[in-house]
N, C-alpha and C positions, 0 to 999 in steps of 0.2 A: 505212217499213217495210212488208215483204209476208209474208203467209201462205201456205203453199202446202199444199194439206190431198188428203192418200191416204186411199184409204177400200179396208180390209180386208170385204166381204163376200158373206158363204157365205148361202146360203139354204137348206142344209141343218142349218146349225148352229144350235140354239135359245138362243145369246147372242149371235149377229152377225147377229140381221135389221136392217133396214133401222130406223132409229130417227134423221128428222133434228131432230128439237128436241135431244134431247141431242147431236150433232153440232156444232148451232147454238153450243147454250151452251158446248161445248168449245171452240169457235172462239171465240169472244167470251172466254173467259179468258184463252185464249192472246196476244190483242192487249192486254191488259190487263195482262199480264202485266208487271212491274216488271225483270226480268230480258232483257226484249226489249234487242236485236232476234231475230226467229226470221225464219227461212228455210223452213222444212218439217219440218212433223211427219206421220208415220202414225199416224194413228187407228185402233185396234182398236174396235167397236162396245162389244164389252164392258168396256173398259176405264173407258167414261166411262158407263155406265148405272148408274142409281139403281137402290138395291135395289127398289123398285117395279116399276123397268123388269124386273127379274130374277125378282119373283115374278109378273107377267103374265107370264112367258114359259113360266114351268113351268105355269101355267092353260092358255096356249093349245098348247102341242106335245103332239104325238102320240104322242111318246118316255116321257112321264108318263102312269103311270096312272089311272084313276079314282080309286084308293081316294084315293093323293097329292094330287090335285083336290081331293077333296072333306073332307080336312084342310088345304088352302088355302083352300079357301072358306069355313070356320068360323072364320078368323079376320080375314076381309076388312074389318075395321073396326075391326080394333086393329092400329096402325100402329107402336106398338114392340114388338109380335111379329114382325110384319112385315120391320122392318128386322133385329132377331138374327137372323132364321133368313136373312137373304140379303144383309146387308151385306158379307158376306166367304162365300170358301170354308173348309170344316171343313178346319184345317190341317193336313199331315202332317208330323206335327214327326219329331224324332229317336226319340220313343218309339212311332210311329205316329200314329192316329188316337185322338181321344177326345170324345166331344160326348153333347148330349141326344137320344135318338132323337127322328125325327120327320123332315116333311119340310121340302127347302130345301135351301141351297148350304152352310150353315154347321151342318146337323145331321147326325146317324148316322142313313143309310137306304140303301138297295140301290143308287141310283145314286151315293150318295159311295164305298160302301163298290165298287161295281163300277170307278169312277174310279180310286181308288187299286192294285185290282188288274190294271188295264189296263194302268197306270205299270210295275208290280212284271211284269209280262210282257213290257212292252218292253224292261223295265230286262236281264232274264233272256236273252231271245231278243239283246239287242246285244251279250253277252257270249259266244255263240258255246257256251252248256253243252249238250253236246249230252245226249241224252234226259232231259233236264232234269225233274226231278218235284218237286212243293212239298205239302208236310204242312200240313193244317189240323186244329185243332182248336176246340173251343167250349165256353165255361161254359154257366151256368143263365140268367142273364139274358136277357131280353124279346126276340125276334129274333136271338138268337144263333146257332140254326140256319139262320136264311133267310140270314143275312146270310155264313155259313158258306158254304152251297149256293151264293150268290150269288160270292162268290169261287173258286168250285170251278169254274163255268159257264166265269166268264171265263177263268180260264188255260187249261181244255180248250179254249175257243175262240180260243187263241192258240196249240195244240197243244202245249202243257203237260199232262204225266201230274200228278194228284193224288191223294194218300193220305188219303182224307178219314175222322176217327176217326164211328164208327157211332152212337156216343153223345157226352153230355160228357164231358172229361176236364182234369184241372187243366194249368195251363202249364205245371208242370217234363215233365210227361211230355210234351207237345210239342216242347220242349227237345231231351228224349232222343231222340224219335222221327225228329226230324231228321236226326241225326248214325248212329243204326242204320239208318235206310234210305236212307244216304249223298246225300241230296235237295239241291237246291241253295238252297230255301229255307224257311220254315216260315210258316204264318199264326194266330194265333188271337187268336178273339173274343172279347172279354172287355172289361169296365171296370175288373175287379179290384175295389176295394171302394169304389169311389164310389155313390150312391144310387142306387136302382132306376131314375131317369128315364134314366140315362147308359150306353152300349155302347161300346165300343171294337175296334181292330184294333193288332196289335203284329205285327212281320215278326220273323224270324232269319232270320242267314245260314246258309252250311252248315256253319259251326261250332257249329250249336246256341243260341248265342248272337244274344240282339237286335243289329240294325244298328248299326253303329259309323261314326265317318269313315275313309274317304272314301266308303264304300258308301251311309251314310245320305244323303249330299248327293247324291251322283249319284241315287240313285232319286227324292228329292224333287225332281230336276230334270225327271226323267220325267215326275212324276205331273203337276206343275205345269204341264207344255206341253199338257197334255190340256184343251183349252177348250169340245170337243164331246163331251157325253154320247152321242152319235150315233155315234163312233167306237169305243163297247166293243164288242168283243166275244163272243158268247157261243155257250155250245153245250149241248145241251139234256142231259140227266144220261141217258137211254136209249141217245142217239147215244154219249157218250162214254165210258160202259161196252162198247159194241157194239167201237168201235174200241180198246179196251184203254188209255183215257187217266183213268178214275177208278176208283179202286179203295176198298173198305172196310178199314180196319183197326179192332182192338180186342183181343180176349183174346190175341192170340198179341204183341202187344207190350206188354201190360201183363205178363203173367206174366215176360215179359226183366227191363223195369221194376221189378216188386216184388222180384225174386231180387238186383236190382243194390243197391236201398237196403237189403236186407237184409244185404247184403254190408258197410255199413258200421257195423254195430253192433258196438261194441268190446268188450261184454261180453256173449254170447249168451246166456251159461249163468244170466243173472240172471234173463232173462225167464222160462227153465224153474226157477227155484229160486222167485222171488216173484211170479211173471206174477200168479198165483190172489190173492195178498196185497196188490198194489198197487191201490190203489181210484182210476179215473182217470173221469175226467166228459169228453167230446168234444162238442163242436158245430162242425158245418161249414157253420152258417149259411147255409143254403138251399145250399149251394153244393155243388162237385165234389168234396170232400173225403172225403165221406163213405164210400164203398166202396171205397180205397186204401190211405187211413189204417187205417181197422179192421182192413182186410185183412193190413195188416204186422203190426200190433199182435198181432192173433190168430197169425200164423204164429212169430212171435218167442216168444208163450207168454202174451202179456198178456191175461188172460181176464177179468178184472173191469171192462170198458170198458163204462160205462153211456152213451147218447148220449141228446141232449136232443129228447125225440118231437117237440116243435113247432117246431125248425129242422133237421129229421133231412132232410126231402126236398126238391130241387131245386126252388125259385121265385125267382123273378126278378124276383116285389114283395117281396120280403124281406117281411114282413107282421109279423114281430117283433120288428123292430128299425129305428132310424130311418138308420143307417148299416149296413151287414155287413162294418164292420171292425173285426179285434181291436184295433186301436189306440184304440179307443173303450170306454171300461169300461162301458157301458151296454149293448154287444152281448153282454155274460157275465150280464145280470142273468139271465137263465134257466137258464144253466148253474151258477151261484151256487147257485141254489135248489135246486138238484138235487145240487149238492154238499154243501150242508147235508145233505140227505137223505141219501145214500149214506156222508159222511163221507170224502170225497175225498182223495186224497192231494196230486193235481194238477188242474187243468182246463187241457185245451186248444181252443183255437178258430181256426179255419180260414177266410181269407177265400173269395168265392167260388170265384177259380179256383187255390186252394190253392197260392197260393205265399209268404203271409203268415201267422203262427202266433205265438198269443199266449196265455201261460201265466197260471194262478193260482194260487198257494199262500198256506199258511196262516202265519202270523205268531205269535209266541211266546203270544198270547192267542187263541188260535184261531180270526181272524178270517181271512177272505181277502183276501188283497191281488196287485191284477193288475201283474205284474213290468211294468216299461217294457222296452222293445226293447232300448236299451242292458244291461240287469240281466241278460235272457235271454242276451244274445249274453256277456256273462262270463261268467255262469255256464256255458255250453258250452266256451268257449274253456278255461276251468279244468279242466272234465271230460276232453275231448277231448284236451288234452297233460297232463294228470298221467295218464290211461289209459295215453297213449302213451310217457311217460315211464319206466310202471312195467314197460311188457311191451318196452322197451329199443329201440322204433322210431321215436324222433326223430332225425333228420340234422340237419347244420350247413346245409342248405338250403333245409329249413322256411321256409315262409312266409303267413301269416294277409294277408288285404285285405280292409280295409273304408273306410269314406268318411270325408272332409274334413269331414260333422258328425257323426259316430259318436263316441261317449262313448270318454273316455281308459281307463276300467278295464279293460277287453278288451286292448285294447293294452300296458297296463302288465304285465297278468299274461302276456300272450304272451312281452314282452321279458325276463321273471324265467325262463322257462324256454329262452332263448337264441334263441326266436323270432323272424325279424324280421316289420316288420308295415308294409305299404305301402297309405297311403291314397289312394284316387282320388277322383273327383268323386261327387257324388250320383246314383244311378242303378246299378244291379246288371249294366247292359249294361257296366259301365266294369270292373267285377270279372268278368265273364265275358271281356273281353277280354283281362284280364291272363293267364285259366287258358291262353288260345292262346300266350300269348307266351312264359308259362314252359315250355309244352310242346313249342314251337318252340326256344325257345334251349336247352333241354335242363337251364340253371344253376338254375334253384329247383322245388321241389315243393309245389305249392298242398296245404294242409291245410283251411284253412276260409275262408269269406267273410262277412259280415254286415255289415247296414246298421242305424240304429237304428229304422229303420220297420217293424221286426219281419220282417225278410228274412233267412234263414242258408241256409246251405248247405255240407256237406260233401261231399267224392269232387269229382272232376271228368267223371262221364260226364253229368251236368246242366250246364248252362250260364248257370243263372238259377234264381233264390232257388227252395228247396224246402220245402215245409211239411211234406210227406210224409216227406221223411228228416229234418226239423226234429221233426217230434212224435216221430217212434221214439229219437230222440236226447235228447230233454227226457223221456220216459217212462222212458229205462231210466238216464238220469240221477236222476230221483226215487227208483229203486229202489236203485241203490245207495248213496245217504245213508240211505234207509233202515233197509238193511239195514247202515251205521253208526251207526244212532237218531237219526239227525238229518234236518229237512227243509229243503227247497230254500231256504226263508229265511232258515233259521239259518246256511245255507252261505253265502249272501248275505254276512251281518254278517260272518262271517269272515273272508273275502274282503276286506272294508270296514277291519277292523281291520288287516290284513295290510300293504292297498295304499291304501288311502285312501278318505275319506269323499266319493263322488264321484254328484252327481246332475246329471241332464239333465230340462231339459223342452220342449216343444216346443209351440209357436202358431202361429195364423193369422189373419190378414185377408181376409176374402170381398170379392172385387171381379166383379160380375156385369153382363154385357151390353157393349156395346162401349164406353159410357161407361166403364163398369169397371173394363176392360182398361185404357184409354187412364189413365185416372187412375193405376192400379197402376205402369205404366211411367212416370210422372210421377216418383211417387214416389221408385221406388227409384231413379232418375237424378239426383233431387236429395239422396239422402243418399250417394250417390256423388262428387257433385260439393264436398259439404260435410258432408264425414265429422266423426261426434261423436271428441273430443279426451278426454274422460273419460263415466265414467256412474256416476252415483250419487256423487259424487265419488272414483271408482276413476281411474285414470288409464289411457288408452288405450295400451298398448305397442306394438302393429302394427295396423294396417289393411290388409288384404287383399283388393285386386279381383280377382278371378277371370276376367275380362275380360283382364286382362294379368298376374295373379300367375305367377313362376317358382319354384316349390318344388324339393322334391328329386327329383322325377319328373317328366318333361314331361307339363303337364294340357292338355286343349282348354280353351279359352276357357268361361268360363259367365258367366253374367249374375248372380253372387251376390258379398254384399258378408261379410265376416268380420273381426270387432272380438277382440283378446287383451287383455286386461285384467293389470293391473299384479298384483294377487291371484290369480292362475289362472287367473278364469272366463275364458268369450268365451262370446260370440253371433254367429249369421250370419243373414244374409236372402239369401231368394231367392224368386224366383214360382215356383210349381209349375210342372212340366210336363207334369202331366195333367188341372190341375182351375184355375179360374178365382180365385186366392189366392195373396198371399203367405204364406209357410211363414216362420218366425223358429224356430231352434235355440238352447238357453241351455243351456250347462254351467258348474257351480260344483266347488268342493271345500272342505268344511269339516272343523272338528274331530272332530264328530262328525254321525250322523244325522240330528240336531234341527239342528245348527246350518246342515248343510249346505240342509236346506227352508226355514229361515229365509232364506240367503243366496242360493237360487235365486225365492225369492218377490220378494226386494227386486230382483234383476236383471229379472227378467221387468214387475217396475210400473215400474221408472228407462227399460229400453229401450220398454215401449208409450208411455208419457207422453211420451217424446222423438219418437217416431213420428208419434203423433197431431199 
């Protein structure tokens, strides 16, 4: 047996410097490999460098600034922390980047943001797009403004024009601005509802939706091909402005967007009639929703809106909540307290980038209840379709789009109005993709899109979930039923009585660090290879592995497993695309609200017991 070793050494590349020990170990491993013989390998230094080598490179190379090096020096005695920061590159998935803020290849920092943006610039330029422009927005998180500025500098350094929002803006407004300004792409710097130590970076394409296949795979390949941070080209803002490559945007786009949102009001007269009487409490959870949500409501006549003062102003540390996520009931603690004081008819809360919204309403006993994402979605579908039916504006090609893990109540309501429902994979980008398909084919009209995780969209001028639109519709819907003498919770019970007692739940199992991610992959593969035949004594009628499942419509492959049981209940398991955790979705149908609650608890316990 013989082994030939070819070397790729680039003295300008901080990841390809000569490391003889690493290479000798690599050769030794090749010689001892059981699948020999081997004749020739081309060894790239970085492929065989340990996380310690990468750590030392960041400390040694002049490309990394002193603040970065000081942060790394502070962890020099913490090998586990060094490993987690450097054992891999922060992955650019189909949803973009998302990770803990900090120095290292597996962290969100200006270097990893710059690398991703250089890949985007290369991709745009490879497509030969003339006078290409990119819109950039950012939220209230730590370093969001800095990361947005870094992305702009890289794009400008590659001769691509940037429209940069002058202040923080909601993610859905970025989606709108991409189409409004006819840009090639968009970037929003946000980690949505993640804890404060996180930030992220999402890419949108010219249709205003998050990138999907094949653009996503092609862009990822471009980014992954960048192994040298020294290859990132930048331009200072002053020079970019001089050359017409950097333009600030703000109120001009805001005004057009707000008018579009208001145009989706189904009963604008209600705001004028009951706006002063409807008591609303709103919390932006320290994020971007404060100005646009309040502006839309005020301009439609909803004057009695109280904002939670402790959570009104942007703050990337999110000091009043553990998670700035309306899916978490604890996020509404202060809002419910204010709701009690104001006797609020409805409480709404939006996440930091204002694409998700949660609603809290009073039950029959006068206590506040946090509605699930499925329940709010079902109420909105019922309100939108009943309003359209009353106005005679429904048509035979109207379509609602949800996801394969969304509850069935909204779908059942839609079909009762003769409206078709299409289910796509998890991720609102797939709903945005369908809007584009409908538009191009001309065979369907998009009416509403929603997912269980508090994301909703009406209209088609935005191609992502939009909590500004949804907040407006929730308040209008509440006013409509208030005029009829009932609250939203009572209306929900009426829907249960008519369509069935649906109940859904969501759970998760956290997996942190390199070892945790490996354990999560192993767990889901074990379940895939040995799927459950019954759960809690109830037979599994159908097992769906979405890596190979062929449904009513063609779906991309996804690492998700779904089990449909004999009693019409179902559950699904998938690794989160944005967080290091395994997500579990549950759904049951009962003979009453109480029966559904009991069935759901039993299903959750049984599934968790099997998994553990």
